[in-house]
N, C-alpha and C positions, 0 to 999 in steps of 0.2 A: 704517268697516274695510273693508280688503279682504280679499279670501279668504285671499290670501297671510299678511296680519296676524294672524287668525283662526287660520293653520295652524301661524304659530308659538307663537301663544300656547297654544294644546291641546298642543303638544309639548314646551315646557317646563315641566322634572321641577321637582317638588314640592321645597322646600327644607325643610329641618329644624335642631337644633341639631346632627344628623351629619355629614349631607351638605354644610351649605351654611350660609347666614345665614341667620336668622330673619326674616320680614317683618310687620311690624305695618300695618295699613290705620287710617288715621283719617278716620273717614265725618263731618263736619261739617255739623248740624243744626238748623235751630231751625222746628218746627210745619213738617215736612216726614212725614208721618203717610201722605199719599197716594201719595208717592213714594219713599220706601223700599223698599215691597216690591220695586218694580224693581230699586232699586241691588243689595241687598240678596243676591235672587235669581241675581244673575251675576257675583259673585265669585268668577275665580280660582282654582284648588287652589294656587296659587303664595304665598298669603297663608293664614299662620301663626296670627296674631290681629288681630282685629278691637273695634276701638273706635269707639264712638257718641259722639262729643262733643255734649251737648245742653247748647243757649242756653238755657236756663230755655222748653224747650215750655210753652203751654197747650193743647193735643193729643195726641194718643196716641201721638207721634211713641214714646216709649222702650217702650210696652206692644207696638206693631205692632214694632218691630224685633227684640223678643225673641223673639215670637212664631213671625217667620220664620226667627230663625238665634239660638236658646237659648243659644247658647255667646259668642255677642255681650257682650262687656264694656261696659258704660256709664261715660261720667264727665263729672260736672256740672261745665261751668264756674261761676267764683263771683265774674268779671266779666261786660260783656256786649263785644259785636263779637265779628269771628272771626277775628281776633289774638289775642284773649285766646283764644279758643275752641285753636286749634293750638299757643301757649302751654301750654294745660293738657293737651292730647293728647299732645303731645311726651313730658313729664313722667311721663305714667303710659306709655307705650310702652314696651314689654319687646324688642323685636325688632332685629336688627343693622341695620335697613334699616326705615324709616318712608317710607308712600306717603300724600297727601293727598287725597282727594275733597271733592267737595259730593254733600247727600246731593237735591239737586232734580233727578236722571235727567239732567245734562245733560252729564257726562263719564262715559265709558262705562269700565265696571271691566275690560274684557277687554282694554283698553288696558295692566292693570297689569303683565305681562310683559315690556313693549317700554319700561317706566320702568324697571325692575328690572335689564334684561340691562346696561346701562353700568356700573351699580352692582357688578357681578361682574365687569365686565370692568377693574376700576381706576378707576372717576369717585368723585367724590364728592357729585356734585347733579346732577339730573335734570330740566328744566323744561320742562313739553308749550309745544309752540308750533302755533300755529292759522295761524300761515303760514308753515310748511314746505309742502313737497309731500306730499300725501296729508291734507295739515290739513284744516281750514277751522272756521265757524262757521255757527250756525243762530241764534243768539242776540245778535248784535253788530248794533245799528241803526247807520246812517252817524256821529252823532256819539258813538260810543262808539268804533267803527274808527278814526277820525281824532284823537282826544283818546288812544288806545294808541299809536298810531304817530306823537306827539309826544312823548311818554313815552318810547317804544324811542328815538329822537334824542336824547334828550335826557339817560338814562343812557349810550347807545353814544358821546357825544360827551363828556361828562366822564367814564365811568368807561375808557374804550377797549375799550369792550366790543362784542359785535355778536352783539347779542340780536336775535331774529326778534318777538318778543312779553313782553308784561310783566307785564300786569296778569291774569293765568291761574292759576287754584289748583291746577292738576294737577300734582305734585310731586311726587319721589322721593328722598331721601338719605339716607345714612351716619348713623345716628344721634349716634354720637360726634361726628360731625363740625359737624352741626347745632348740638348743646348748647353748643359751643365759642364761637359766632359773638353770641351776646350778642343777639337780637332783640327789641323791647318795644313792638313796635306792637299796637293794640286793634283797630284798625279793616279794613277791606277792602285798606290802603295793606301790609299784613304782607306780601302776594309781593313788591313792590318792594322794602321791606327786605330780605327776604330774598336775591334777586336781586343786589341789589346789594352787602352783608355776604357772601353766599357768594365773590364776587370780590376783595373786599378781603380774605378770610380766605385767599386765594391755593388757593380750593379747587378742584379739577378739574371744569368745568363742562360739561356737554353738554345740549342740547336734543334732543326727538322728535318728530315731527312727530302730534300729537292733534285731533281731532274732536270738535267742542261741540257736542251736539245743542240743542235748545230746551226749556226748562225743562218737563216735564212737565203739576205741577200747581202751583197757586198763583200766587202773586207772588210777587217776590226782593225782599232789603233791599236792594241798590243803589240809592243816588242819586247817578247821574252828577255834579251838580256838587259835591258837600260833600265826595264821596269822594274825585273828582279833583284838588280843591284841597287836599286831606288827599295823596294819592300826591305832589303838584306840590312842597311842604309836607318830606316825606320826601327825593323827591331832593336837594332843597337843602341839608336836613337831615344826609344824609350826604355830602354832596360836601366840604362846608366841618367838617365835624366832625373830621376828619383826614384822612390823606394820600389820594391818587387812586389808581387804579393801572389797569395796562394788562394787559388778559387776554384770553386769546386762548377764543371759545368756540366747541365742536364741535358737528356737526349730525349728526345720522339722517335720512336722506332715504327709507329704503326703503320 
């Protein structure tokens, strides 16, 4: 994050039920006890409510989270997979705006104000992009870069969008809008489904630059081949399950 971006985040006023929409942060976690302290300690004041969505962790993820942030709320997903976790978190969130991040330390909580700001200006959905100016990633091997670009190309071709990134879980949206689009995926393909259904629902979508760091500790749960196949199937399912759409995606290159 640049000095300019940090300055913007620090100056952004705290929201509340009185002076603006309430912001809920969903932290998606599965055995992330070693990483949660680094994530929780960096959450900016713009966030009003924090939910840790726990996916059957066998370590001390929940206890560690409560130690570092006593006001954190915990939702235990009944099913399995990241998509199921996000749907669980959305059901529990009470904020007008919902932000989703992973608990592995790869997504900088300091960027949250940059995701919230376009929503305050009238957008419905804000998705992070690692491929815009000032974005980037230290956690994408060559085969995943190729796969992501291929999926971006397919979605832009089939749905008339202008996305620059697709398989990235740093997102923010108006809770009312997201609850009306009917997401159903259980796994890592959830982001692809969200991004496509936001277009098909006619939501006002924008991308903002985001920098993805490497996972801090431990090993991730993403499986490139099997999860890539699920993403491909999701794209085809969404294209042929109803009418396509022509949409304009806006960008924030600040």
